[in-house]
C-alpha positions as CSV (number, residue, x, y, z in Angstrom):
1,X,34.3,0.1,-23.5
2,X,33.5,3.3,-25.5
3,X,31.6,6.3,-24.2
4,X,28.3,5.2,-25.9
5,X,28.4,1.8,-24.1
6,X,29.2,3.6,-20.8
7,X,26.3,6.0,-21.2
8,X,24.0,3.1,-22.1
9,X,25.0,1.1,-19.0
10,X,24.5,4.2,-16.9
11,X,21.0,4.7,-18.4
12,X,20.1,1.0,-17.9
13,X,21.2,1.2,-14.3
14,X,19.0,4.3,-13.8
15,X,16.0,2.4,-15.2
16,X,16.7,-0.6,-13.0
17,X,16.8,1.7,-9.9
18,X,13.6,3.4,-10.9
19,X,11.9,0.1,-11.5
20,X,13.1,-1.2,-8.1
21,X,11.7,1.9,-6.3
22,X,8.4,1.6,-8.2
23,X,8.1,-2.1,-7.5
24,X,8.4,-1.7,-3.8
25,X,5.9,1.1,-3.3
26,X,7.6,4.2,-4.5
27,X,9.6,4.9,-1.3
28,X,12.9,3.1,-0.4
29,X,15.9,4.0,1.7
30,X,18.9,5.3,-0.2
31,X,20.8,2.5,1.6
32,X,18.5,-0.1,0.1
33,X,19.4,1.1,-3.4
34,X,23.1,1.1,-2.6
35,X,22.9,-2.4,-1.2
36,X,20.9,-3.9,-4.1
37,X,22.8,-1.9,-6.8
38,X,26.4,-1.8,-5.9
39,X,28.3,1.4,-6.8
40,X,25.1,3.3,-7.5
41,X,25.8,6.6,-5.8
42,X,26.4,8.5,-9.1
43,X,23.1,7.0,-10.5
44,X,21.2,8.2,-7.4
45,X,22.7,11.7,-7.6
46,X,21.8,11.8,-11.3
47,X,18.2,10.7,-10.6
48,X,17.8,13.2,-7.8
49,X,19.3,16.1,-9.9
50,X,16.8,15.3,-12.7
51,X,13.9,15.0,-10.2
52,X,13.3,11.3,-10.9
53,X,14.0,10.6,-7.2
54,X,13.2,12.9,-4.3
55,X,14.8,13.0,-0.8
56,X,11.9,13.0,1.6
57,X,14.0,12.8,4.7
58,X,15.4,10.0,7.0
59,X,17.4,8.4,4.2
60,X,14.2,7.9,2.2
61,X,14.0,8.4,-1.5
62,X,10.7,8.6,-3.4
63,X,9.7,8.6,-7.0
64,X,7.1,11.3,-6.2
65,X,6.8,14.0,-3.5
66,X,3.2,12.9,-2.8
67,X,4.0,9.5,-1.2
68,X,4.2,8.8,2.5
69,X,6.8,6.0,3.2
70,X,5.2,2.7,4.1
71,X,6.8,1.6,7.4
72,X,6.2,-2.1,6.8
73,X,7.6,-2.0,3.3
74,X,10.7,0.0,4.4
75,X,11.3,-2.6,7.2
76,X,10.8,-5.5,4.7
77,X,13.3,-4.0,2.3
78,X,15.8,-3.7,5.2
79,X,15.3,-7.4,5.9
80,X,15.8,-8.2,2.3
81,X,19.0,-6.1,2.1
82,X,20.4,-7.9,5.2
83,X,20.1,-11.1,3.2
84,X,20.8,-9.8,-0.3
85,X,24.2,-11.6,-0.7
86,X,22.3,-14.9,-0.4
87,X,19.3,-14.0,-2.6
88,X,18.8,-15.2,-6.1
89,X,15.6,-13.3,-6.9
90,X,13.1,-11.2,-5.1
91,X,9.6,-9.7,-5.8
92,X,6.6,-8.2,-4.2
93,X,4.5,-10.9,-2.7
94,X,0.9,-11.9,-2.4
95,X,-0.9,-10.2,0.5
96,X,-0.4,-10.3,3.5
97,X,3.3,-10.9,2.7
98,X,5.2,-7.9,1.4
99,X,8.2,-9.4,-0.2
100,X,9.2,-12.9,-1.2
101,X,12.6,-14.1,-2.2
102,X,14.5,-17.2,-3.3
103,X,17.8,-17.9,-1.6
104,X,20.9,-19.4,-3.2
105,X,20.3,-22.5,-1.1
106,X,16.9,-23.0,-2.7
107,X,14.8,-21.8,0.2
108,X,11.7,-19.7,-0.4
109,X,11.1,-16.9,2.1
110,X,8.3,-14.4,2.7
111,X,8.6,-11.2,4.7
112,X,5.5,-10.0,6.5
113,X,4.7,-7.0,8.7
114,X,2.4,-7.6,11.7
115,X,1.4,-4.1,12.7
116,X,0.8,-3.7,16.4
117,X,-2.9,-4.6,17.1
118,X,-3.2,-6.6,13.9
119,X,-1.5,-9.8,15.1
120,X,-4.7,-11.9,14.8
121,X,-5.8,-10.2,11.5
122,X,-2.6,-11.1,9.7
123,X,-3.2,-14.8,10.6
124,X,-6.7,-14.7,9.1
125,X,-5.2,-13.0,6.0
126,X,-2.6,-15.8,5.8
127,X,-5.2,-18.5,5.9
128,X,-7.3,-16.8,3.2
129,X,-4.2,-16.2,1.0
130,X,-2.9,-19.7,1.4
131,X,-6.3,-21.2,0.5
132,X,-6.5,-19.1,-2.7
133,X,-3.0,-19.3,-3.9
134,X,-1.3,-22.6,-3.0
135,X,-2.1,-26.1,-4.2
136,X,-1.7,-28.3,-1.2
137,X,-0.1,-31.2,-3.1
138,X,2.8,-29.1,-4.5
139,X,3.3,-26.8,-1.6
140,X,6.8,-25.7,-1.0
141,X,7.8,-25.0,2.6
142,X,7.9,-21.2,2.8
143,X,9.9,-19.8,5.6
144,X,8.6,-16.5,7.0
145,X,10.3,-13.6,8.6
146,X,7.8,-11.5,10.5
147,X,8.4,-7.8,11.2
148,X,6.9,-6.5,14.5
149,X,6.5,-3.0,16.0
150,X,7.3,-4.3,19.5
151,X,9.1,-7.4,21.0
152,X,6.0,-8.1,23.1
153,X,4.1,-9.1,20.0
154,X,6.3,-12.2,19.7
155,X,4.1,-13.9,22.3
156,X,0.9,-13.2,20.3
157,X,1.9,-13.7,16.7
158,X,1.3,-17.3,15.6
159,X,2.0,-17.3,11.9
160,X,2.8,-20.7,10.4
161,X,6.4,-21.4,9.3
162,X,7.8,-18.3,11.0
163,X,11.5,-18.8,11.5
164,X,12.5,-15.3,12.6
165,X,11.1,-12.0,14.0
166,X,12.5,-8.6,13.1
167,X,11.5,-5.9,15.6
168,X,11.6,-2.3,14.6
169,X,13.7,-0.3,17.1
170,X,13.0,3.4,18.0
171,X,15.8,4.4,15.7
172,X,14.2,2.6,12.8
173,X,16.8,-0.2,12.8
174,X,15.8,-3.9,13.2
175,X,16.6,-6.3,15.9
176,X,16.4,-10.0,14.9
177,X,15.1,-12.9,17.1
178,X,14.8,-16.5,16.1
179,X,11.4,-18.0,16.8
180,X,11.4,-20.2,19.9
181,X,10.6,-23.8,18.9
182,X,7.8,-25.2,21.1
183,X,8.0,-28.6,22.6
């Protein structure tokens, strides 16, 4: 590989990283970039040096200094990164889901954030979204991972096809719980 090809690959990787940050709201954890884009530390340093990415604290990088990190999206990206080795493709999702992804096994997943106090509202949003966007006859079973602020919310959140909860811990990390099957 010659130096022109190497520079072009480096430039393309920078564009991919900037597109990723923009696609997911403009603020992501540095560790998210490093997980999705293996061996990207030099790219991150370059983008920071040239003021295309800004360190806004707590491992968060932003494409502008004016954005506040979205707690739900940061947590959703953490869930995505935990599964990334089994992911074929991922994208922002139709509200109220934040991210959807396709697994290598063919499963379709949505990651949602049920903010404390909005447990009922998100279910209403789910029903409206489903009625608008899904044809019942060709509906694929979507498995949902629901992010919660507190473990006590697991008792009140009743979102269809939820397979797992991810609870945001005080340190910002996530604790995972499988949804209890009733019956």
